N, CA and C of each residue as an Amber inpcrd file, in Angstrom:
protein
   342
 107.2530000 107.3470000  97.6420000 106.2070000 106.7410000  97.9320000
 104.8840000 107.0450000  98.7780000 103.6780000 106.9570000  98.3640000
 102.6730000 107.5170000  99.2240000 102.0610000 106.6510000 100.0640000
 102.1820000 107.3240000 101.4720000 101.2790000 106.6740000 102.4980000
 100.3450000 106.9800000 102.6170000  99.4350000 107.5490000 102.3540000
  97.7440000 107.5040000 101.6880000  97.1180000 106.8560000 100.8210000
  96.3340000 106.2720000 102.0210000  95.2940000 104.7280000 101.0930000
  93.9890000 106.3150000 100.5860000  93.5660000 106.3050000  99.5530000
  92.2190000 106.7490000  99.5970000  90.9380000 106.2250000  98.7600000
  89.5680000 105.7440000  98.9500000  88.8440000 105.6190000  98.2030000
  87.3950000 106.4910000  98.1400000  86.6280000 106.4200000  97.2740000
  85.9050000 107.5390000  97.3900000  83.9290000 106.7680000  96.3890000
  83.3860000 106.7050000  97.3150000  82.0290000 105.7610000  97.5310000
  80.6210000 106.5040000  97.8540000  79.5790000 105.4380000  97.3310000
  78.3550000 107.0600000  97.8410000  77.8990000 106.6470000  99.1100000
  77.8220000 107.4210000  99.3270000  76.8720000 107.1970000 100.9800000
  75.4380000 107.5700000 100.3550000  74.8080000 107.7350000 101.9410000
  73.4520000 108.0800000 101.4430000  72.9230000 109.3630000 101.3730000
  74.1980000 109.9540000 101.8450000  73.4900000 112.1230000 101.9720000
  74.7020000 112.0430000 100.9190000  75.4900000 111.1950000 100.5010000
  76.4860000 112.2850000  99.8590000  77.8280000 111.2020000  99.7980000
  78.9360000 112.0560000  99.5290000  80.0230000 111.0060000  98.5070000
  80.6660000 111.0850000 100.2150000  81.5810000 109.6950000 100.0320000
  82.6280000 108.8600000 101.5780000  83.6460000 108.7520000 100.8830000
  84.3980000 109.3880000 101.3460000  86.1480000 109.2850000 101.2960000
  86.2930000 108.5430000 102.4630000  87.0040000 107.6470000 102.2470000
  87.4960000 107.0120000 102.9780000  89.2620000 106.6710000 102.7540000
  89.5700000 107.3740000 104.2500000  91.1570000 107.8610000 104.1690000
  92.0170000 106.1030000 105.2130000  93.0200000 105.5610000 104.6000000
  93.9870000 105.3740000 105.4560000  95.5500000 105.2850000 105.4350000
  96.0050000 105.1870000 106.0610000  97.9060000 104.9930000 106.2440000
  97.5730000 106.2150000 106.9790000  98.7500000 107.5920000 106.4530000
  99.0190000 108.2490000 107.0070000  98.8000000 110.0480000 105.9190000
  98.5770000 111.4570000 107.0070000  98.9400000 111.7590000 105.3970000
  98.9800000 113.4000000 106.4330000 100.4850000 113.8020000 104.9790000
 101.7200000 115.0320000 106.2110000 102.1410000 115.6000000 104.5630000
 102.8970000 116.4190000 104.9710000 102.9770000 117.4240000 103.9340000
 103.3620000 116.6040000 102.6040000 103.8250000 115.5130000 102.1790000
 104.1750000 114.9610000 101.0240000 102.7500000 114.4250000 100.5880000
 101.4810000 114.4520000 101.4650000  99.8500000 113.7270000 101.0760000
  99.3800000 114.6560000 101.0910000  99.4260000 115.8690000 101.2840000
  98.2150000 116.5850000 101.2770000  98.4480000 117.0920000 100.2430000
  98.5940000 116.8490000  99.1490000  98.3210000 117.7110000  97.6520000
  97.1050000 117.0500000  97.2510000  97.4590000 115.1800000  97.6150000
  96.4150000 114.2860000  97.1990000  95.7460000 114.3480000  97.8190000
  95.1130000 114.8120000  99.3110000  94.5670000 115.1210000 100.1310000
  93.4200000 115.8230000  99.6680000  94.3180000 116.4140000  98.9480000
  93.4140000 118.5170000  98.7500000  92.1940000 117.7550000  98.1490000
  93.0570000 117.6270000  96.4860000  92.8980000 117.1370000  95.2900000
  91.1340000 116.6080000  95.7210000  91.3260000 115.7220000  95.8150000
  90.8690000 114.3430000  96.3400000  89.4620000 115.3390000  96.9670000
  89.5530000 115.6390000  97.8740000  88.1010000 116.9800000  99.1530000
  87.6310000 117.7060000  97.7740000  88.4480000 117.9170000  97.3360000
  88.6520000 119.1570000  95.9520000  87.4510000 118.9040000  95.3060000
  87.1190000 117.7730000  94.8320000  86.8280000 117.1570000  93.4550000
  85.4490000 116.7940000  93.5510000  85.2130000 116.5870000  95.1690000
  83.9990000 116.0810000  95.7170000  83.1820000 117.1730000  95.6430000
  84.2340000 118.2140000  96.0550000  83.1600000 119.1050000  96.3200000
  82.6850000 120.0370000  95.4520000  83.3440000 120.0110000  94.3420000
  82.8370000 120.8680000  93.1680000  81.6460000 120.7350000  92.1790000
  81.4140000 119.2990000  92.4000000  79.7840000 119.3900000  91.9240000
  78.8800000 119.5450000  93.0710000  78.5390000 120.5070000  94.0730000
  78.1040000 120.8060000  94.8970000  77.3100000 120.0440000  96.1620000
  78.1800000 119.2030000  96.1000000  77.8680000 118.2810000  96.8540000
  77.7950000 118.9840000  98.0410000  76.5140000 118.8110000  99.1990000
  75.9390000 119.8110000 100.1160000  76.7590000 118.8540000 101.4110000
  76.5580000 117.4660000 102.0430000  77.1690000 116.2860000 102.0670000
  78.2650000 115.3840000 102.7050000  79.2640000 115.8220000 102.7620000
  80.7370000 114.8730000 102.7070000  81.0210000 113.8510000 104.0540000
  81.0310000 113.3350000 103.5880000  81.5110000 111.9990000 104.9280000
  82.8340000 111.6780000 104.8210000  83.6550000 111.9120000 106.2590000
  85.0300000 111.1490000 105.9200000  85.4440000 110.2110000 107.0730000
  85.6310000 108.8750000 106.2740000  86.2720000 108.3710000 107.2850000
  87.6210000 107.6790000 107.5730000  87.9380000 108.8130000 108.8190000
  89.5380000 108.3680000 109.1570000  89.7490000 107.3410000 110.1950000
  89.0180000 105.9500000 110.0800000  89.2420000 104.7000000 110.8460000
  90.7760000 104.4930000 110.9070000  91.1780000 104.4280000 109.2880000
  92.3490000 103.4430000 108.9940000  93.5210000 105.4400000 108.8920000
  92.8590000 106.2250000 108.8110000  94.5280000 106.6710000 108.9220000
  94.6320000 107.1230000 111.0570000  95.9480000 106.8550000 110.6000000
  97.2130000 106.6060000 111.5370000  97.5440000 108.3860000 111.8220000
  98.0210000 109.3370000 110.9780000  98.5390000 110.4900000 111.1290000
  97.8840000 111.8540000 110.8270000  97.5050000 112.5390000 110.5080000
  97.1770000 113.6240000 109.9380000  97.8480000 114.8980000 111.0670000
  98.7730000 115.7220000 109.5090000  99.4750000 116.8880000 110.2790000
  98.7040000 118.6310000 109.8320000  98.5510000 119.0080000 110.6090000
  98.2230000 120.2960000 110.5540000  97.5780000 120.8230000 109.1460000
  98.2030000 120.8310000 108.4570000  98.0820000 120.7690000 106.6040000
  96.8500000 120.4470000 106.5220000  97.3230000 118.8940000 106.6530000
  95.5160000 117.7440000 106.2380000  94.1990000 117.6840000 106.8360000
  94.8070000 118.7910000 108.3900000  93.2370000 118.8810000 109.1500000
  92.6260000 120.0960000 108.4730000  93.4690000 121.0390000 108.3120000
  93.3360000 122.2840000 107.2610000  92.4140000 122.4700000 106.2790000
  92.8830000 121.3720000 104.9610000  91.9290000 120.8430000 104.5130000
  90.8780000 120.4620000 104.8990000  90.6730000 119.9020000 105.6510000
  89.2230000 119.5610000 106.6550000  88.8900000 120.8540000 106.6050000
  88.9730000 121.7320000 107.5710000  88.5020000 122.7130000 107.7230000
  87.9460000 123.1520000 106.8580000  88.7920000 123.3470000 105.9450000
  88.4370000 124.8830000 104.3860000  87.1230000 124.1280000 104.1910000
  87.2140000 122.6560000 103.8790000  86.1880000 121.7470000 103.2250000
  84.7620000 122.3840000 103.9090000  84.9120000 121.8040000 105.3350000
  83.3110000 121.9070000 105.8320000  82.9060000 123.4400000 105.9040000
  84.3460000 124.0870000 105.9090000  83.7830000 125.3760000 105.9910000
  82.8600000 125.6940000 104.8910000  83.2130000 125.3710000 103.7560000
  82.7150000 125.7330000 102.4300000  81.6800000 124.8630000 102.1920000
  81.5930000 123.8350000 102.8840000  79.8910000 122.8730000 102.6480000
  79.2370000 123.8630000 104.0840000  79.5960000 124.5890000 105.0510000
  78.4110000 124.6730000 105.5470000  78.0340000 126.3940000 105.6880000
  78.5900000 127.0010000 104.6380000  78.6100000 128.0360000 103.1720000
  77.5290000 127.8430000 102.8000000  77.0580000 126.3270000 102.2090000
  76.3400000 125.9520000 101.0560000  75.0410000 125.5590000 102.0140000
  75.0240000 125.2220000 103.2740000  74.2730000 124.6810000 104.0740000
  74.2860000 123.2770000 104.2080000  75.6970000 122.8620000 104.2470000
  76.1070000 121.4060000 104.4480000  76.9460000 121.6550000 105.5620000
  77.2040000 119.8670000 105.4170000  77.8610000 120.0890000 106.3270000
  78.9220000 118.7140000 105.7670000  80.3530000 118.7480000 106.6790000
  81.4050000 117.3510000 106.8420000  81.4410000 116.4860000 108.1240000
  80.9830000 115.1250000 107.6670000  81.1360000 114.8810000 108.8650000
  81.9820000 113.9050000 108.9760000  83.2240000 113.6330000 110.2650000
  84.3730000 112.3610000 110.1170000  84.0260000 111.5300000 111.0880000
  84.2790000 110.6630000 110.5990000  83.6500000 109.3710000 110.9880000
  84.9560000 108.6270000 111.3610000  85.1950000 108.0600000 112.9570000
  86.0190000 107.3880000 113.3890000  87.2430000 108.1310000 113.7090000
  87.6090000 109.1330000 114.1380000  89.0420000 109.5840000 113.8700000
  89.5950000 109.0360000 115.0920000  90.7720000 108.6290000 114.6900000
  91.4260000 107.9520000 116.0210000  92.0430000 108.3300000 116.7080000
  92.5310000 110.2440000 116.7610000  92.8580000 111.3880000 117.5780000
  91.5560000 112.3090000 116.8470000  91.4190000 113.0830000 118.2230000
  90.6710000 114.6760000 117.6780000  91.4770000 115.7450000 118.2400000
  92.8840000 115.2520000 119.0680000  93.3450000 116.4130000 119.4290000
  93.9790000 117.5480000 118.9800000  94.2150000 117.2250000 117.5270000
  94.3260000 118.1780000 116.3210000  93.4150000 119.0660000 116.2180000
  91.6940000 117.9150000 115.9050000  90.7200000 118.7870000 115.3710000
  90.4150000 120.3580000 116.7830000  91.1330000 119.6700000 117.6600000
  90.7730000 120.4460000 119.1100000  91.4970000 121.8630000 119.5090000
  92.5380000 121.1820000 118.9790000  93.2290000 122.5600000 119.0670000
  93.0230000 123.9050000 118.0060000  92.7850000 123.1960000 116.9150000
  92.4010000 124.3650000 115.3740000  91.6720000 124.7270000 115.9840000
  90.6170000 124.1900000 116.1000000  88.6040000 124.6020000 116.6810000
  88.0640000 123.6200000 115.2610000  89.0720000 122.6130000 115.0540000
  88.2020000 122.4950000 113.9470000  86.4350000 121.6020000 114.4420000
  87.1680000 121.5130000 115.0930000  86.2000000 120.1510000 116.3770000
  84.5890000 121.2420000 116.2990000  84.7450000 122.6190000 115.8580000
  83.5950000 123.6710000 116.7370000  82.6400000 123.5760000 114.8010000
  83.4830000 123.1300000 114.0100000  82.5430000 122.8520000 112.4030000
  82.2040000 122.0240000 111.3730000  83.6190000 120.5220000 112.1500000
  83.3530000 119.6230000 111.4780000  82.5920000 118.8860000 112.8030000
  82.0980000 117.6200000 111.7020000  80.8230000 116.8780000 112.8220000
  81.5680000 115.5620000 113.0540000  82.2880000 114.7890000 114.4040000
  82.9920000 113.7350000 114.7540000  81.8620000 112.8310000 115.4190000
  81.5300000 111.3610000 114.1060000  81.2350000 110.7980000 115.3610000
  81.7980000 109.6660000 115.4950000  81.0460000 108.5950000 116.1790000
  82.1100000 107.1650000 116.3940000  83.7860000 107.7180000 116.9110000
  83.7940000 108.4710000 117.3680000  85.5880000 108.5960000 117.9250000
  86.3470000 106.8290000 118.5570000  87.3140000 106.6270000 117.5580000
  88.0500000 105.5990000 117.9610000  88.8430000 105.0580000 119.3870000
  89.1220000 107.1080000 119.6270000  89.8130000 106.9880000 120.4960000
  90.0450000 105.6960000 122.0520000  90.8980000 106.0990000 122.4050000
  91.0640000 105.0750000 123.5850000  90.4110000 106.3640000 125.3280000
  89.3530000 106.0120000 126.0160000  89.2840000 106.8940000 126.5980000
  89.7690000 105.9000000 128.1440000  90.3380000 106.9970000 128.9150000
  90.6810000 106.6190000 129.8730000  89.7210000 106.2050000 131.0750000
  90.1550000 105.1650000 131.4670000  89.4820000 104.6660000 132.8990000
  88.9280000 105.1990000 133.9170000  87.3570000 105.2330000 134.2020000
  87.2890000 106.3840000 135.5300000  87.9110000 105.6130000 137.3800000
  88.7820000 106.4980000 137.8410000  88.8400000 105.8020000 138.9770000
  88.1730000 105.2290000 139.5760000  88.3910000 104.7960000 140.3100000
  87.4440000 103.9470000 141.4410000  87.2260000 104.4180000 142.0000000
  85.4930000 104.9040000 142.8590000  85.4210000 105.1060000 144.2900000
  85.9070000 104.5600000 145.3370000  86.4860000 105.3790000 145.8790000
  87.3230000 104.6470000 147.8560000  86.2750000 105.1310000 148.7450000
């Protein structure tokens, strides 16, 4: 049973893929096919709403990084909306080519001054 749920809608500047659940080795092919289908029409701007995505493994992040590189070569971009965690992207350098907007990651509270 797939733990990934995905839908595609039309956004202001291009397709929007909304992901929820988890993406890992069992669902990475499904994610890859979905992203590739959106890139096949010469898309310049792709938005991925990851606010409902609880987990993404390194193979899944690689799909997004490769899509971002493809779009960048076309003069476009990939925007990741409201990701739960950006740690994996930062480790892999994905945050250098994927625009991240509206992080929902909890920020540590500032320490009170004494």
